[in-house]
All heavy atoms as TSV, in Angstrom:
chain	resi	resn	atom	element	x	y	z
A	1	MET	N	N	-54.154	127.016	215.593
A	1	MET	CA	C	-54.200	127.126	217.070
A	1	MET	C	C	-54.446	128.506	217.427
A	1	MET	O	O	-53.879	129.478	216.989
A	1	MET	CB	C	-52.842	126.545	217.460
A	1	MET	CG	C	-52.832	126.315	219.046
A	1	MET	SD	S	-53.357	124.469	219.138
A	1	MET	CE	C	-53.280	124.297	220.871
A	2	PRO	N	N	-55.356	128.642	218.322
A	2	PRO	CA	C	-55.701	130.116	218.791
A	2	PRO	C	C	-54.585	130.641	219.669
A	2	PRO	O	O	-53.839	129.922	220.358
A	2	PRO	CB	C	-56.983	129.838	219.598
A	2	PRO	CG	C	-56.884	128.557	220.126
A	2	PRO	CD	C	-56.242	127.679	218.974
A	3	GLU	N	N	-54.562	131.874	219.778
A	3	GLU	CA	C	-53.727	132.643	220.632
A	3	GLU	C	C	-54.255	132.618	222.089
A	3	GLU	O	O	-55.447	132.437	222.266
A	3	GLU	CB	C	-53.404	134.004	220.220
A	3	GLU	CG	C	-52.755	134.161	218.868
A	3	GLU	CD	C	-51.324	133.472	218.850
A	3	GLU	OE1	O	-50.606	133.595	219.781
A	3	GLU	OE2	O	-50.992	132.981	217.759
A	4	ILE	N	N	-53.372	132.750	223.049
A	4	ILE	CA	C	-53.915	132.783	224.441
A	4	ILE	C	C	-54.923	133.880	224.709
A	4	ILE	O	O	-55.847	133.575	225.392
A	4	ILE	CB	C	-52.641	132.857	225.385
A	4	ILE	CG1	C	-51.792	131.652	225.397
A	4	ILE	CG2	C	-53.141	133.102	226.853
A	4	ILE	CD1	C	-50.550	131.568	226.191
A	5	GLY	N	N	-54.716	135.038	224.104
A	5	GLY	CA	C	-55.699	136.082	224.360
A	5	GLY	C	C	-57.032	135.715	223.772
A	5	GLY	O	O	-58.117	136.091	224.330
A	6	GLU	N	N	-57.034	135.070	222.656
A	6	GLU	CA	C	-58.418	134.657	222.003
A	6	GLU	C	C	-59.056	133.671	222.910
A	6	GLU	O	O	-60.310	133.642	223.066
A	6	GLU	CB	C	-58.163	134.057	220.691
A	6	GLU	CG	C	-57.676	135.084	219.708
A	6	GLU	CD	C	-57.092	134.470	218.430
A	6	GLU	OE1	O	-56.587	133.212	218.417
A	6	GLU	OE2	O	-57.379	135.052	217.382
A	7	VAL	N	N	-58.304	132.736	223.492
A	7	VAL	CA	C	-58.941	131.717	224.425
A	7	VAL	C	C	-59.422	132.357	225.676
A	7	VAL	O	O	-60.584	132.077	226.096
A	7	VAL	CB	C	-57.881	130.611	224.752
A	7	VAL	CG1	C	-58.465	129.691	225.813
A	7	VAL	CG2	C	-57.412	129.825	223.572
A	8	ALA	N	N	-58.718	133.384	226.242
A	8	ALA	CA	C	-59.178	134.042	227.386
A	8	ALA	C	C	-60.441	134.833	227.117
A	8	ALA	O	O	-61.370	134.915	227.958
A	8	ALA	CB	C	-58.030	134.975	227.885
A	9	ARG	N	N	-60.558	135.349	225.870
A	9	ARG	CA	C	-61.767	136.050	225.525
A	9	ARG	C	C	-63.002	135.201	225.453
A	9	ARG	O	O	-64.062	135.536	225.892
A	9	ARG	CB	C	-61.537	136.829	224.126
A	9	ARG	CG	C	-62.580	137.659	223.773
A	9	ARG	CD	C	-62.279	138.461	222.591
A	9	ARG	NE	N	-63.423	139.290	222.140
A	9	ARG	CZ	C	-63.431	140.211	221.190
A	9	ARG	NH1	N	-62.392	140.300	220.522
A	9	ARG	NH2	N	-64.620	140.821	220.875
A	10	ILE	N	N	-62.778	134.008	224.814
A	10	ILE	CA	C	-63.887	133.024	224.871
A	10	ILE	C	C	-64.347	132.559	226.251
A	10	ILE	O	O	-65.444	132.424	226.480
A	10	ILE	CB	C	-63.472	131.785	223.926
A	10	ILE	CG1	C	-63.315	132.241	222.467
A	10	ILE	CG2	C	-64.478	130.653	224.041
A	10	ILE	CD1	C	-64.508	132.837	221.817
A	11	VAL	N	N	-63.338	132.302	227.016
A	11	VAL	CA	C	-63.661	131.847	228.481
A	11	VAL	C	C	-64.479	132.981	229.139
A	11	VAL	O	O	-65.468	132.790	229.795
A	11	VAL	CB	C	-62.430	131.568	229.232
A	11	VAL	CG1	C	-62.676	131.317	230.676
A	11	VAL	CG2	C	-61.780	130.309	228.719
A	12	HIS	N	N	-64.040	134.285	228.923
A	12	HIS	CA	C	-64.752	135.358	229.599
A	12	HIS	C	C	-66.189	135.457	229.022
A	12	HIS	O	O	-67.090	135.669	229.741
A	12	HIS	CB	C	-64.050	136.690	229.256
A	12	HIS	CG	C	-64.773	137.916	229.696
A	12	HIS	ND1	N	-64.837	138.227	231.080
A	12	HIS	CD2	C	-65.353	138.784	228.994
A	12	HIS	CE1	C	-65.611	139.305	231.238
A	12	HIS	NE2	N	-65.910	139.759	229.966
A	13	PHE	N	N	-66.366	135.297	227.630
A	13	PHE	CA	C	-67.737	135.295	226.969
A	13	PHE	C	C	-68.522	134.178	227.666
A	13	PHE	O	O	-69.773	134.456	227.961
A	13	PHE	CB	C	-67.546	135.120	225.524
A	13	PHE	CG	C	-68.840	134.991	224.816
A	13	PHE	CD1	C	-69.411	136.261	224.382
A	13	PHE	CD2	C	-69.403	133.871	224.516
A	13	PHE	CE1	C	-70.652	136.200	223.668
A	13	PHE	CE2	C	-70.720	133.795	223.883
A	13	PHE	CZ	C	-71.310	134.988	223.472
A	14	ILE	N	N	-68.046	133.003	227.750
A	14	ILE	CA	C	-68.805	131.827	228.270
A	14	ILE	C	C	-69.330	132.246	229.739
A	14	ILE	O	O	-70.371	131.957	230.026
A	14	ILE	CB	C	-68.025	130.542	228.270
A	14	ILE	CG1	C	-67.901	130.140	226.754
A	14	ILE	CG2	C	-68.600	129.521	229.076
A	14	ILE	CD1	C	-66.857	128.997	226.571
A	15	HIS	N	N	-68.367	132.797	230.580
A	15	HIS	CA	C	-68.730	133.198	231.942
A	15	HIS	C	C	-69.831	134.173	231.825
A	15	HIS	O	O	-70.774	134.060	232.653
A	15	HIS	CB	C	-67.504	133.667	232.591
A	15	HIS	CG	C	-66.670	132.716	233.312
A	15	HIS	ND1	N	-67.039	132.056	234.497
A	15	HIS	CD2	C	-65.415	132.218	233.047
A	15	HIS	CE1	C	-66.152	131.220	234.838
A	15	HIS	NE2	N	-65.133	131.279	233.944
A	16	LYS	N	N	-69.720	135.117	231.043
A	16	LYS	CA	C	-70.684	136.272	230.974
A	16	LYS	C	C	-72.104	135.791	230.500
A	16	LYS	O	O	-73.101	136.273	230.991
A	16	LYS	CB	C	-70.182	137.424	230.171
A	16	LYS	CG	C	-70.981	138.651	230.167
A	16	LYS	CD	C	-70.200	139.715	229.495
A	16	LYS	CE	C	-71.069	141.000	229.435
A	16	LYS	NZ	N	-70.425	142.179	228.713
A	17	HIS	N	N	-72.115	134.997	229.463
A	17	HIS	CA	C	-73.295	134.741	228.740
A	17	HIS	C	C	-73.881	133.273	228.840
A	17	HIS	O	O	-75.049	133.187	228.605
A	17	HIS	CB	C	-73.177	135.013	227.254
A	17	HIS	CG	C	-72.797	136.478	226.927
A	17	HIS	ND1	N	-73.748	137.484	227.001
A	17	HIS	CD2	C	-71.575	136.918	226.552
A	17	HIS	CE1	C	-73.219	138.598	226.714
A	17	HIS	NE2	N	-71.964	138.353	226.478
A	18	LEU	N	N	-73.062	132.287	229.258
A	18	LEU	CA	C	-73.494	130.907	229.232
A	18	LEU	C	C	-73.588	130.286	230.564
A	18	LEU	O	O	-74.310	129.245	230.736
A	18	LEU	CB	C	-72.729	130.125	228.140
A	18	LEU	CG	C	-72.800	130.599	226.724
A	18	LEU	CD1	C	-71.836	129.876	225.867
A	18	LEU	CD2	C	-74.226	130.692	226.190
A	19	VAL	N	N	-72.713	130.537	231.601
A	19	VAL	CA	C	-72.699	129.860	232.728
A	19	VAL	C	C	-73.947	129.891	233.461
A	19	VAL	O	O	-74.541	130.987	233.528
A	19	VAL	CB	C	-71.475	130.325	233.715
A	19	VAL	CG1	C	-71.693	129.706	235.038
A	19	VAL	CG2	C	-70.181	129.908	233.114
A	20	GLY	N	N	-74.469	128.817	233.889
A	20	GLY	CA	C	-75.831	128.806	234.573
A	20	GLY	C	C	-76.964	128.433	233.608
A	20	GLY	O	O	-78.019	128.156	234.067
A	21	LYS	N	N	-76.777	128.368	232.265
A	21	LYS	CA	C	-77.737	128.110	231.299
A	21	LYS	C	C	-77.629	126.643	230.934
A	21	LYS	O	O	-76.585	125.937	230.907
A	21	LYS	CB	C	-77.695	129.006	230.190
A	21	LYS	CG	C	-77.810	130.465	230.591
A	21	LYS	CD	C	-77.985	131.370	229.480
A	21	LYS	CE	C	-78.333	132.834	230.090
A	21	LYS	NZ	N	-78.352	133.857	229.087
A	22	THR	N	N	-78.741	126.081	230.290
A	22	THR	CA	C	-78.836	124.839	229.760
A	22	THR	C	C	-78.805	124.829	228.237
A	22	THR	O	O	-79.601	125.573	227.731
A	22	THR	CB	C	-80.142	124.109	230.298
A	22	THR	OG1	O	-80.176	124.067	231.765
A	22	THR	CG2	C	-80.301	122.747	229.832
A	23	LEU	N	N	-78.092	123.921	227.693
A	23	LEU	CA	C	-77.980	123.899	226.368
A	23	LEU	C	C	-79.262	123.146	225.711
A	23	LEU	O	O	-79.424	121.900	225.881
A	23	LEU	CB	C	-76.741	123.081	225.746
A	23	LEU	CG	C	-75.422	123.571	226.280
A	23	LEU	CD1	C	-74.247	122.714	225.981
A	23	LEU	CD2	C	-75.175	124.941	225.755
A	24	ALA	N	N	-80.113	123.859	225.010
A	24	ALA	CA	C	-81.361	123.411	224.482
A	24	ALA	C	C	-81.035	122.605	223.120
A	24	ALA	O	O	-81.583	121.553	222.920
A	24	ALA	CB	C	-82.346	124.429	224.293
A	25	THR	N	N	-80.296	123.135	222.416
A	25	THR	CA	C	-79.877	122.605	221.095
A	25	THR	C	C	-78.371	122.745	220.840
A	25	THR	O	O	-77.772	123.683	221.115
A	25	THR	CB	C	-80.590	123.412	219.975
A	25	THR	OG1	O	-81.958	123.440	220.204
A	25	THR	CG2	C	-80.275	122.773	218.555
A	26	VAL	N	N	-77.779	121.743	220.410
A	26	VAL	CA	C	-76.364	121.614	220.084
A	26	VAL	C	C	-76.237	121.125	218.693
A	26	VAL	O	O	-76.759	120.175	218.215
A	26	VAL	CB	C	-75.567	120.649	220.968
A	26	VAL	CG1	C	-74.172	120.533	220.566
A	26	VAL	CG2	C	-75.775	121.055	222.387
A	27	VAL	N	N	-75.434	121.957	217.827
A	27	VAL	CA	C	-75.220	121.601	216.435
A	27	VAL	C	C	-73.683	121.486	216.225
A	27	VAL	O	O	-72.923	122.452	216.556
A	27	VAL	CB	C	-75.804	122.704	215.516
A	27	VAL	CG1	C	-75.581	122.340	214.111
A	27	VAL	CG2	C	-77.273	122.790	215.693
A	28	ALA	N	N	-73.246	120.372	215.714
A	28	ALA	CA	C	-71.772	120.094	215.480
A	28	ALA	C	C	-71.660	119.648	214.139
A	28	ALA	O	O	-72.370	118.730	213.634
A	28	ALA	CB	C	-71.215	119.194	216.532
A	29	GLN	N	N	-70.642	120.111	213.428
A	29	GLN	CA	C	-70.276	119.667	212.016
A	29	GLN	C	C	-69.319	118.504	212.176
A	29	GLN	O	O	-68.312	118.678	212.752
A	29	GLN	CB	C	-69.772	120.793	211.150
A	29	GLN	CG	C	-69.523	120.380	209.739
A	29	GLN	CD	C	-69.079	121.606	208.943
A	29	GLN	OE1	O	-68.999	122.677	209.353
A	29	GLN	NE2	N	-68.592	121.351	207.757
A	30	HIS	N	N	-69.602	117.477	211.449
A	30	HIS	CA	C	-68.800	116.272	211.472
A	30	HIS	C	C	-67.383	116.580	210.973
A	30	HIS	O	O	-67.192	117.268	209.918
A	30	HIS	CB	C	-69.261	115.090	210.785
A	30	HIS	CG	C	-68.358	113.883	210.957
A	30	HIS	ND1	N	-68.211	113.209	212.099
A	30	HIS	CD2	C	-67.490	113.339	210.044
A	30	HIS	CE1	C	-67.326	112.281	211.968
A	30	HIS	NE2	N	-66.851	112.276	210.707
A	31	ASP	N	N	-66.319	116.336	211.584
A	31	ASP	CA	C	-64.871	116.550	211.205
A	31	ASP	C	C	-64.148	115.413	211.633
A	31	ASP	O	O	-63.927	115.173	212.847
A	31	ASP	CB	C	-64.428	117.864	211.797
A	31	ASP	CG	C	-62.973	118.191	211.368
A	31	ASP	OD1	O	-62.301	117.380	210.940
A	31	ASP	OD2	O	-62.659	119.462	211.407
A	32	GLU	N	N	-63.621	114.669	210.699
A	32	GLU	CA	C	-62.947	113.333	211.064
A	32	GLU	C	C	-61.732	113.723	211.990
A	32	GLU	O	O	-61.318	112.818	212.744
A	32	GLU	CB	C	-62.477	112.658	209.694
A	32	GLU	CG	C	-62.005	111.238	209.937
A	32	GLU	CD	C	-63.115	110.366	210.537
A	32	GLU	OE1	O	-64.217	110.505	210.238
A	32	GLU	OE2	O	-62.624	109.446	211.349
A	33	ILE	N	N	-61.048	114.818	211.735
A	33	ILE	CA	C	-59.907	115.136	212.507
A	33	ILE	C	C	-60.328	115.366	213.937
A	33	ILE	O	O	-59.595	114.921	214.831
A	33	ILE	CB	C	-59.130	116.389	211.926
A	33	ILE	CG1	C	-58.589	116.145	210.540
A	33	ILE	CG2	C	-58.055	116.951	213.012
A	33	ILE	CD1	C	-58.114	117.338	209.818
A	34	VAL	N	N	-61.395	116.021	214.185
A	34	VAL	CA	C	-61.859	116.271	215.577
A	34	VAL	C	C	-62.399	115.004	216.209
A	34	VAL	O	O	-61.950	114.558	217.349
A	34	VAL	CB	C	-62.808	117.446	215.642
A	34	VAL	CG1	C	-63.382	117.628	216.996
A	34	VAL	CG2	C	-62.184	118.615	215.107
A	35	PHE	N	N	-63.438	114.370	215.487
A	35	PHE	CA	C	-64.198	113.287	216.079
A	35	PHE	C	C	-63.605	112.027	215.924
A	35	PHE	O	O	-63.799	110.998	216.747
A	35	PHE	CB	C	-65.633	113.321	215.716
A	35	PHE	CG	C	-66.375	114.601	216.109
A	35	PHE	CD1	C	-66.682	115.613	215.175
A	35	PHE	CD2	C	-66.762	114.817	217.468
A	35	PHE	CE1	C	-67.321	116.712	215.616
A	35	PHE	CE2	C	-67.359	115.929	217.945
A	35	PHE	CZ	C	-67.655	116.961	216.995
A	36	GLY	N	N	-62.852	111.747	214.731
A	36	GLY	CA	C	-62.373	110.477	214.499
A	36	GLY	C	C	-61.218	109.937	215.393
A	36	GLY	O	O	-61.160	108.773	215.727
A	37	LYS	N	N	-60.458	110.793	215.984
A	37	LYS	CA	C	-59.434	110.487	216.903
A	37	LYS	C	C	-59.919	109.864	218.171
A	37	LYS	O	O	-59.286	109.146	218.902
A	37	LYS	CB	C	-58.470	111.640	217.148
A	37	LYS	CG	C	-57.613	112.012	215.918
A	37	LYS	CD	C	-56.628	113.116	216.236
A	37	LYS	CE	C	-55.919	113.499	215.019
A	37	LYS	NZ	N	-54.913	114.527	215.286
A	38	VAL	N	N	-61.079	110.276	218.579
A	38	VAL	CA	C	-61.697	109.855	219.847
A	38	VAL	C	C	-62.780	108.780	219.682
A	38	VAL	O	O	-63.461	108.355	220.643
A	38	VAL	CB	C	-62.270	111.070	220.779
A	38	VAL	CG1	C	-61.083	111.937	221.120
A	38	VAL	CG2	C	-63.214	111.784	219.964
A	39	GLY	N	N	-63.028	108.458	218.420
A	39	GLY	CA	C	-64.003	107.302	218.238
A	39	GLY	C	C	-65.398	107.757	218.408
A	39	GLY	O	O	-66.179	106.917	218.878
A	40	THR	N	N	-65.754	108.914	218.091
A	40	THR	CA	C	-67.135	109.363	218.219
A	40	THR	C	C	-67.553	110.022	217.057
A	40	THR	O	O	-66.818	109.972	215.915
A	40	THR	CB	C	-67.331	110.265	219.521
A	40	THR	OG1	O	-68.701	110.471	219.733
A	40	THR	CG2	C	-66.615	111.511	219.411
A	41	SER	N	N	-68.748	110.679	216.991
A	41	SER	CA	C	-69.186	111.464	215.755
A	41	SER	C	C	-69.743	112.713	216.287
A	41	SER	O	O	-70.138	112.932	217.456
A	41	SER	CB	C	-70.218	110.594	215.073
A	41	SER	OG	O	-71.453	110.376	215.911
A	42	ALA	N	N	-70.152	113.534	215.353
A	42	ALA	CA	C	-70.753	114.912	215.689
A	42	ALA	C	C	-72.238	114.598	216.281
A	42	ALA	O	O	-72.661	115.294	217.144
A	42	ALA	CB	C	-70.889	115.686	214.427
A	43	ALA	N	N	-72.801	113.559	215.733
A	43	ALA	CA	C	-74.154	113.324	216.242
A	43	ALA	C	C	-74.097	112.789	217.708
A	43	ALA	O	O	-74.967	113.258	218.511
A	43	ALA	CB	C	-74.847	112.133	215.348
A	44	GLU	N	N	-73.169	112.044	218.005
A	44	GLU	CA	C	-73.034	111.538	219.487
A	44	GLU	C	C	-72.710	112.670	220.365
A	44	GLU	O	O	-73.094	112.777	221.476
A	44	GLU	CB	C	-71.980	110.381	219.482
A	44	GLU	CG	C	-72.483	109.124	218.828
A	44	GLU	CD	C	-71.356	108.077	218.842
A	44	GLU	OE1	O	-70.230	108.384	219.379
A	44	GLU	OE2	O	-71.658	107.053	218.291
A	45	PHE	N	N	-71.826	113.586	219.842
A	45	PHE	CA	C	-71.378	114.769	220.645
A	45	PHE	C	C	-72.516	115.710	220.885
A	45	PHE	O	O	-72.828	116.086	222.030
A	45	PHE	CB	C	-70.379	115.556	219.823
A	45	PHE	CG	C	-69.783	116.745	220.424
A	45	PHE	CD1	C	-68.910	116.687	221.426
A	45	PHE	CD2	C	-70.324	118.054	220.044
A	45	PHE	CE1	C	-68.366	117.856	222.154
A	45	PHE	CE2	C	-69.789	119.162	220.690
A	45	PHE	CZ	C	-68.824	119.106	221.680
A	46	GLU	N	N	-73.433	115.925	219.850
A	46	GLU	CA	C	-74.588	116.669	220.056
A	46	GLU	C	C	-75.534	116.093	221.040
A	46	GLU	O	O	-76.020	116.843	221.905
A	46	GLU	CB	C	-75.310	116.826	218.678
A	46	GLU	CG	C	-74.646	117.650	217.698
A	46	GLU	CD	C	-75.242	117.641	216.286
A	46	GLU	OE1	O	-76.243	116.777	216.079
A	46	GLU	OE2	O	-74.767	118.391	215.383
A	47	LYS	N	N	-75.783	114.796	220.910
A	47	LYS	CA	C	-76.746	114.103	221.898
A	47	LYS	C	C	-76.178	114.191	223.273
A	47	LYS	O	O	-76.974	114.325	224.223
A	47	LYS	CB	C	-76.850	112.644	221.407
A	47	LYS	CG	C	-77.765	111.849	222.146
A	47	LYS	CD	C	-77.952	110.298	221.724
A	47	LYS	CE	C	-78.858	109.602	222.616
A	47	LYS	NZ	N	-78.817	108.208	222.203
A	48	SER	N	N	-74.883	114.048	223.581
A	48	SER	CA	C	-74.381	114.016	224.807
A	48	SER	C	C	-74.391	115.440	225.536
A	48	SER	O	O	-74.385	115.454	226.731
A	48	SER	CB	C	-72.894	113.439	224.881
A	48	SER	OG	O	-72.012	114.392	224.189
A	49	LEU	N	N	-74.304	116.465	224.759
A	49	LEU	CA	C	-74.346	117.872	225.308
A	49	LEU	C	C	-75.748	118.408	225.409
A	49	LEU	O	O	-75.922	119.311	226.340
A	49	LEU	CB	C	-73.403	118.788	224.453
A	49	LEU	CG	C	-71.987	118.493	224.599
A	49	LEU	CD1	C	-71.194	119.575	223.881
A	49	LEU	CD2	C	-71.509	118.628	226.069
A	50	THR	N	N	-76.693	118.048	224.679
A	50	THR	CA	C	-77.960	118.584	224.670
A	50	THR	C	C	-78.709	118.376	225.998
A	50	THR	O	O	-78.621	117.193	226.545
A	50	THR	CB	C	-78.947	118.025	223.546
A	50	THR	OG1	O	-78.225	118.206	222.292
A	50	THR	CG2	C	-80.376	118.646	223.544
A	51	GLY	N	N	-79.168	119.368	226.613
A	51	GLY	CA	C	-79.784	119.310	227.962
A	51	GLY	C	C	-78.861	119.447	229.152
A	51	GLY	O	O	-79.300	119.457	230.263
A	52	LYS	N	N	-77.556	119.635	228.855
A	52	LYS	CA	C	-76.503	119.765	229.921
A	52	LYS	C	C	-76.631	121.270	230.374
A	52	LYS	O	O	-76.743	122.180	229.583
A	52	LYS	CB	C	-75.199	119.321	229.452
A	52	LYS	CG	C	-75.206	117.808	229.096
A	52	LYS	CD	C	-75.288	116.961	230.330
A	52	LYS	CE	C	-74.854	115.656	230.163
A	52	LYS	NZ	N	-75.690	114.573	229.797
A	53	LYS	N	N	-76.205	121.444	231.646
A	53	LYS	CA	C	-76.128	122.817	232.118
A	53	LYS	C	C	-74.574	123.222	232.145
A	53	LYS	O	O	-73.848	122.402	232.729
A	53	LYS	CB	C	-76.734	122.888	233.540
A	53	LYS	CG	C	-76.775	124.253	234.152
A	53	LYS	CD	C	-77.350	124.202	235.488
A	53	LYS	CE	C	-77.439	125.736	236.119
A	53	LYS	NZ	N	-78.158	125.634	237.392
A	54	ILE	N	N	-74.356	124.414	231.757
A	54	ILE	CA	C	-72.988	124.867	231.788
A	54	ILE	C	C	-72.740	125.474	233.141
A	54	ILE	O	O	-73.412	126.457	233.655
A	54	ILE	CB	C	-72.745	125.954	230.740
A	54	ILE	CG1	C	-72.906	125.317	229.337
A	54	ILE	CG2	C	-71.329	126.549	230.878
A	54	ILE	CD1	C	-72.736	126.321	228.238
A	55	ILE	N	N	-71.806	124.854	233.980
A	55	ILE	CA	C	-71.446	125.281	235.290
A	55	ILE	C	C	-70.230	126.206	235.488
A	55	ILE	O	O	-70.187	126.845	236.391
A	55	ILE	CB	C	-71.439	124.044	236.224
A	55	ILE	CG1	C	-70.373	123.100	235.769
A	55	ILE	CG2	C	-72.780	123.373	236.266
A	55	ILE	CD1	C	-70.090	121.953	236.703
A	56	ASP	N	N	-69.308	126.087	234.451
A	56	ASP	CA	C	-68.117	126.765	234.601
A	56	ASP	C	C	-67.270	126.862	233.306
A	56	ASP	O	O	-67.636	126.032	232.356
A	56	ASP	CB	C	-67.263	126.391	235.700
A	56	ASP	CG	C	-66.191	127.321	236.178
A	56	ASP	OD1	O	-66.165	128.431	235.742
A	56	ASP	OD2	O	-65.371	126.881	236.996
A	57	ALA	N	N	-66.338	127.687	233.177
A	57	ALA	CA	C	-65.418	127.650	231.943
A	57	ALA	C	C	-64.097	127.898	232.533
A	57	ALA	O	O	-63.863	128.771	233.310
A	57	ALA	CB	C	-65.834	128.702	230.958
A	58	ARG	N	N	-63.133	127.206	232.159
A	58	ARG	CA	C	-61.619	127.412	232.523
A	58	ARG	C	C	-60.676	127.350	231.362
A	58	ARG	O	O	-61.114	126.984	230.280
A	58	ARG	CB	C	-61.328	126.138	233.510
A	58	ARG	CG	C	-62.183	125.984	234.748
A	58	ARG	CD	C	-61.823	127.032	235.757
A	58	ARG	NE	N	-62.626	126.951	236.955
A	58	ARG	CZ	C	-62.292	126.720	238.211
A	58	ARG	NH1	N	-61.080	126.560	238.455
A	58	ARG	NH2	N	-63.140	126.725	239.096
A	59	GLN	N	N	-59.445	127.673	231.664
A	59	GLN	CA	C	-58.450	127.791	230.630
A	59	GLN	C	C	-57.164	127.272	231.266
A	59	GLN	O	O	-56.823	127.544	232.371
A	59	GLN	CB	C	-58.445	129.314	230.189
A	59	GLN	CG	C	-57.077	129.503	229.351
A	59	GLN	CD	C	-56.997	131.075	229.109
A	59	GLN	OE1	O	-57.745	131.877	229.435
A	59	GLN	NE2	N	-55.893	131.400	228.400
A	60	GLN	N	N	-56.438	126.562	230.382
A	60	GLN	CA	C	-55.095	126.287	230.757
A	60	GLN	C	C	-54.329	126.477	229.512
A	60	GLN	O	O	-54.308	125.701	228.578
A	60	GLN	CB	C	-54.970	124.822	231.187
A	60	GLN	CG	C	-53.540	124.247	231.392
A	60	GLN	CD	C	-52.866	125.066	232.651
A	60	GLN	OE1	O	-53.542	125.201	233.695
A	60	GLN	NE2	N	-51.630	125.345	232.465
A	61	GLY	N	N	-53.579	127.515	229.403
A	61	GLY	CA	C	-52.814	127.981	228.252
A	61	GLY	C	C	-53.672	128.105	227.118
A	61	GLY	O	O	-54.614	128.973	227.163
A	62	LYS	N	N	-53.546	127.432	225.936
A	62	LYS	CA	C	-54.434	127.599	224.769
A	62	LYS	C	C	-55.706	126.686	224.662
A	62	LYS	O	O	-56.313	126.708	223.746
A	62	LYS	CB	C	-53.655	127.441	223.501
A	62	LYS	CG	C	-52.566	128.583	223.316
A	62	LYS	CD	C	-51.859	128.347	221.878
A	62	LYS	CE	C	-50.847	129.521	221.760
A	62	LYS	NZ	N	-50.279	129.463	220.442
A	63	TYR	N	N	-55.804	125.977	225.774
A	63	TYR	CA	C	-56.916	125.072	225.878
A	63	TYR	C	C	-58.004	125.604	226.883
A	63	TYR	O	O	-57.675	126.210	227.930
A	63	TYR	CB	C	-56.561	123.736	226.413
A	63	TYR	CG	C	-55.445	123.010	225.393
A	63	TYR	CD1	C	-54.152	123.153	225.719
A	63	TYR	CD2	C	-56.015	122.401	224.304
A	63	TYR	CE1	C	-53.185	122.691	224.771
A	63	TYR	CE2	C	-55.072	121.877	223.419
A	63	TYR	CZ	C	-53.685	121.935	223.602
A	63	TYR	OH	O	-52.870	121.359	222.834
A	64	PHE	N	N	-59.334	125.371	226.614
A	64	PHE	CA	C	-60.414	125.736	227.456
A	64	PHE	C	C	-61.379	124.597	227.564
A	64	PHE	O	O	-61.543	123.763	226.643
A	64	PHE	CB	C	-60.966	127.114	227.092
A	64	PHE	CG	C	-61.890	127.037	225.901
A	64	PHE	CD1	C	-63.247	126.878	225.961
A	64	PHE	CD2	C	-61.378	127.335	224.677
A	64	PHE	CE1	C	-64.046	126.853	224.873
A	64	PHE	CE2	C	-62.031	127.382	223.485
A	64	PHE	CZ	C	-63.480	127.123	223.643
A	65	TRP	N	N	-62.109	124.550	228.688
A	65	TRP	CA	C	-63.100	123.562	228.909
A	65	TRP	C	C	-64.228	124.020	229.736
A	65	TRP	O	O	-64.129	125.029	230.377
A	65	TRP	CB	C	-62.552	122.236	229.478
A	65	TRP	CG	C	-61.897	122.496	230.915
A	65	TRP	CD1	C	-62.589	122.377	232.055
A	65	TRP	CD2	C	-60.611	122.901	231.082
A	65	TRP	NE1	N	-61.641	122.666	233.003
A	65	TRP	CE2	C	-60.483	123.010	232.490
A	65	TRP	CE3	C	-59.492	123.233	230.347
A	65	TRP	CZ2	C	-59.286	123.412	233.120
A	65	TRP	CZ3	C	-58.306	123.674	231.051
A	65	TRP	CH2	C	-58.285	123.779	232.404
């Protein structure tokens, strides 16, 4: 689990470099622990995010979205 400062740094990075940009290519490595619990796959995750525009980044404790 990341520390709160590490999450804050990633959120800052996303704001600085990615907000307002469109994801042209998304690459995700399949991990049963990550994707298996929600009933999806890395390929489905990649497909759903490709072409999407990043509009914001937020943090709540050790979680960001």
